[in-house]
C-alpha positions as CSV (number, residue, x, y, z in Angstrom):
1,X,9.5,-23.8,-15.8
2,X,6.2,-22.0,-16.4
3,X,4.3,-25.2,-15.9
4,X,5.8,-25.5,-12.4
5,X,4.9,-21.9,-11.5
6,X,1.3,-22.0,-12.7
7,X,-0.2,-23.3,-9.4
8,X,1.2,-20.2,-7.7
9,X,-0.1,-17.9,-10.4
10,X,-3.6,-19.5,-9.9
11,X,-3.3,-19.0,-6.2
12,X,-2.6,-15.3,-6.7
13,X,-5.2,-14.9,-9.4
14,X,-7.9,-17.6,-8.9
15,X,-9.9,-16.5,-12.0
16,X,-7.1,-17.9,-14.2
17,X,-8.1,-21.4,-13.1
18,X,-10.4,-23.3,-15.5
19,X,-9.1,-21.6,-18.6
20,X,-10.0,-23.1,-22.0
21,X,-7.3,-25.4,-23.2
22,X,-5.9,-23.0,-25.8
23,X,-5.7,-20.1,-23.3
24,X,-4.1,-22.3,-20.7
25,X,-1.4,-23.4,-23.2
26,X,-0.8,-19.8,-24.2
27,X,-0.6,-18.7,-20.5
28,X,2.0,-21.4,-19.7
29,X,4.0,-20.5,-22.8
30,X,3.9,-16.7,-22.7
31,X,4.1,-15.6,-19.1
32,X,7.6,-14.7,-17.8
33,X,8.8,-15.0,-14.2
34,X,11.0,-12.2,-12.7
35,X,12.8,-12.3,-9.4
36,X,14.0,-9.0,-7.9
37,X,15.8,-8.3,-4.6
38,X,14.5,-5.9,-2.1
39,X,15.1,-2.2,-3.0
40,X,15.0,-2.8,-6.7
41,X,12.8,-0.6,-8.9
42,X,10.0,-2.4,-10.6
43,X,8.9,0.5,-12.8
44,X,9.5,4.2,-13.0
45,X,7.3,7.2,-13.8
46,X,6.8,7.6,-17.5
47,X,7.8,4.0,-18.2
48,X,5.5,2.0,-20.5
49,X,3.8,-1.1,-19.1
50,X,5.0,-4.3,-20.9
51,X,2.4,-6.5,-19.3
52,X,0.1,-7.4,-16.4
53,X,2.1,-8.2,-13.2
54,X,1.0,-10.8,-10.8
55,X,2.9,-10.8,-7.5
56,X,3.7,-14.3,-6.5
57,X,5.9,-13.5,-3.5
58,X,7.0,-10.4,-1.6
59,X,5.7,-6.8,-1.6
60,X,5.9,-3.9,-4.0
61,X,5.4,-0.4,-2.9
62,X,3.9,2.1,-5.3
63,X,4.7,5.8,-4.8
64,X,4.3,9.2,-6.5
65,X,7.0,11.8,-6.5
66,X,5.8,15.2,-5.3
67,X,7.0,18.7,-6.3
68,X,8.5,19.3,-2.8
69,X,10.8,16.3,-3.3
70,X,8.9,14.0,-1.0
71,X,7.1,10.8,-2.1
72,X,3.5,9.9,-1.4
73,X,2.9,6.3,-0.6
74,X,0.0,5.2,-2.7
75,X,-0.4,1.5,-1.9
76,X,1.5,-1.8,-1.5
77,X,0.9,-4.8,-3.7
78,X,1.2,-8.4,-2.3
79,X,0.1,-11.8,-3.6
80,X,-3.6,-11.7,-4.4
81,X,-3.7,-7.9,-4.9
82,X,-3.7,-5.8,-8.0
83,X,-1.5,-2.8,-9.2
84,X,-4.1,-0.3,-10.3
85,X,-1.3,1.7,-12.1
86,X,-0.4,-1.3,-14.2
87,X,-4.0,-2.1,-15.0
88,X,-4.7,1.5,-15.9
89,X,-1.6,1.7,-18.1
90,X,-2.6,-1.4,-20.0
91,X,-6.2,-0.4,-20.5
92,X,-5.4,3.2,-21.5
93,X,-2.1,2.6,-23.2
94,X,-0.5,5.3,-21.1
95,X,2.8,5.4,-19.3
96,X,3.1,5.0,-15.5
97,X,2.3,8.0,-13.4
98,X,4.0,6.6,-10.3
99,X,7.0,4.3,-9.5
100,X,7.2,0.9,-7.8
101,X,9.9,-0.5,-5.7
102,X,10.4,-3.9,-4.0
103,X,10.1,-3.6,-0.3
104,X,11.2,-7.2,0.1
105,X,12.6,-9.9,-2.3
106,X,9.8,-10.1,-5.0
107,X,8.8,-12.7,-7.5
108,X,6.5,-11.6,-10.3
109,X,4.7,-13.4,-13.1
110,X,4.3,-11.0,-16.1
111,X,1.4,-11.6,-18.6
112,X,2.3,-9.8,-21.9
113,X,-0.1,-7.2,-23.1
114,X,-1.6,-9.2,-26.0
115,X,-2.3,-12.2,-23.7
116,X,-3.8,-9.8,-21.0
117,X,-6.1,-8.3,-23.6
118,X,-7.1,-11.7,-24.9
119,X,-7.9,-13.0,-21.4
120,X,-10.0,-9.9,-20.8
121,X,-11.9,-10.5,-24.0
122,X,-12.4,-14.2,-23.8
123,X,-12.4,-15.3,-20.1
124,X,-15.2,-13.6,-18.1
125,X,-13.9,-14.7,-14.7
126,X,-10.5,-13.1,-15.3
127,X,-12.2,-9.9,-16.6
128,X,-14.4,-9.8,-13.5
129,X,-11.5,-10.3,-11.1
130,X,-9.4,-7.6,-12.8
131,X,-12.1,-5.0,-12.6
132,X,-13.1,-5.9,-9.1
133,X,-9.5,-5.5,-7.9
134,X,-9.2,-2.3,-9.9
135,X,-12.4,-0.9,-8.4
136,X,-11.3,-1.8,-4.8
137,X,-7.9,-0.3,-5.2
138,X,-9.3,2.9,-6.8
139,X,-11.7,3.3,-3.8
140,X,-8.8,3.1,-1.4
141,X,-6.9,5.7,-3.5
142,X,-9.9,8.0,-3.2
143,X,-9.8,7.5,0.6
144,X,-6.1,8.4,0.5
145,X,-6.9,11.6,-1.4
146,X,-9.5,12.5,1.2
147,X,-7.1,11.8,4.0
148,X,-4.3,13.8,2.6
149,X,-6.5,16.7,1.7
150,X,-8.8,16.9,4.7
151,X,-7.4,15.0,7.7
152,X,-5.0,16.2,10.3
153,X,-1.6,14.6,10.5
154,X,-2.4,13.0,13.9
155,X,-5.4,11.3,12.3
156,X,-3.4,10.0,9.4
157,X,-0.6,8.8,11.6
158,X,-2.9,7.0,13.9
159,X,-4.6,5.2,10.9
160,X,-1.1,4.3,9.5
161,X,-0.2,2.6,12.8
162,X,-3.3,0.4,13.0
163,X,-3.8,-3.0,11.4
164,X,-0.2,-4.0,11.6
165,X,-0.2,-5.9,14.9
166,X,1.0,-4.9,18.3
167,X,4.4,-3.9,17.1
168,X,4.9,-1.8,13.9
169,X,8.3,-2.3,12.4
170,X,8.9,1.1,10.8
171,X,11.2,4.0,11.4
172,X,10.1,7.6,11.7
173,X,11.5,8.3,8.3
174,X,9.5,5.4,6.8
175,X,6.3,6.6,8.3
176,X,7.0,10.1,7.1
177,X,7.5,8.8,3.6
178,X,4.3,6.8,3.8
179,X,2.4,10.0,4.8
180,X,4.4,12.4,2.5
181,X,5.4,14.7,5.4
182,X,8.6,15.5,7.2
183,X,10.3,13.1,9.6
184,X,10.3,15.9,12.2
185,X,6.5,16.2,12.0
186,X,6.1,12.5,12.5
187,X,8.6,12.3,15.4
188,X,6.8,15.2,17.2
189,X,3.4,13.5,16.8
190,X,4.7,10.1,17.9
191,X,6.3,11.6,21.0
192,X,2.9,13.1,21.8
193,X,1.3,9.7,21.3
194,X,3.9,8.2,23.7
195,X,3.2,10.9,26.3
196,X,-0.5,10.0,26.2
197,X,0.3,6.4,26.8
198,X,-0.9,5.2,23.4
199,X,2.4,3.9,22.0
200,X,5.9,3.1,23.1
201,X,8.7,4.1,20.8
202,X,11.6,1.8,20.1
203,X,14.5,1.8,17.7
204,X,12.9,1.4,14.2
205,X,9.6,0.3,15.7
206,X,6.4,1.5,17.4
207,X,4.6,-0.7,20.0
208,X,0.9,-0.1,20.2
209,X,-0.3,0.2,23.8
210,X,-3.8,1.7,23.3
211,X,-5.2,0.7,19.9
212,X,-8.7,2.0,20.9
213,X,-7.4,5.5,21.4
214,X,-5.6,5.4,18.1
215,X,-8.7,4.1,16.3
216,X,-10.9,6.9,17.8
217,X,-8.4,9.5,16.7
218,X,-8.1,8.0,13.2
219,X,-11.9,8.4,12.7
220,X,-11.8,12.1,13.9
221,X,-13.1,11.4,17.4
222,X,-11.4,12.7,20.5
223,X,-10.0,9.7,22.5
224,X,-11.3,9.2,26.0
225,X,-9.2,11.0,28.6
226,X,-6.5,8.9,30.4
227,X,-5.2,9.4,33.9
228,X,-2.3,11.4,32.5
229,X,-4.8,13.6,30.6
230,X,-6.8,14.2,33.8
231,X,-3.6,15.3,35.6
232,X,-2.8,17.7,32.7
233,X,-6.2,19.3,33.1
234,X,-5.7,19.7,36.8
235,X,-2.3,21.4,36.3
236,X,-3.6,23.5,33.4
237,X,-1.3,21.9,30.9
238,X,-2.9,21.1,27.6
239,X,-1.6,19.6,24.4
240,X,-1.2,21.9,21.4
241,X,-3.4,21.1,18.4
242,X,-1.8,18.9,15.8
243,X,-0.7,20.5,12.5
244,X,-2.2,19.2,9.3
245,X,1.3,18.5,7.8
């Protein structure tokens, strides 16, 4: 079974190709394949990490529980990406500080800790890929910390809507969970975006009408005035500033 899944493991982690014969045999013999339906927890906070996970199919969302009962969306892991929490747990022999959940049906290949440590020590391409993915993910987490701490909600929401195509399939509640704010705050801000002509709200979706305006807002710049904005200025009606949370 593992021999059949190896090409998919190599596709997700290209550095595992070209292993020495003994490492290749151990990889085929020791990795385990796990299939989980959408909505299933992958790991919980304070769990120990049994091995290095490689996502072969689907998407895992990693979140941190906050004191106010909300959850902060840290990142998603898809094929070809790394779970920095898992890597950190394995390198530091510490428990998970976040929890992961399957957003869709997921297939994982798990490399047990001893094999992971041996691959790091003996196969330089794997070591370089692991640390490259770790560094990239850590940089994105630092950007998230900066956004949560210093950006207004409208900026963060605009950024969350970009890069997902013309139609974002997400409810107000899902966007609120991603941003770790209340659903009411997200709904008010989306309504404001719709009134400006930037988005069109649907049931469980948001259609992007003016990505340029959202992009300007996400970077802290004031979007160019629209015809509706010009009318508001004439009538003396102005939008209230957006709250931070």
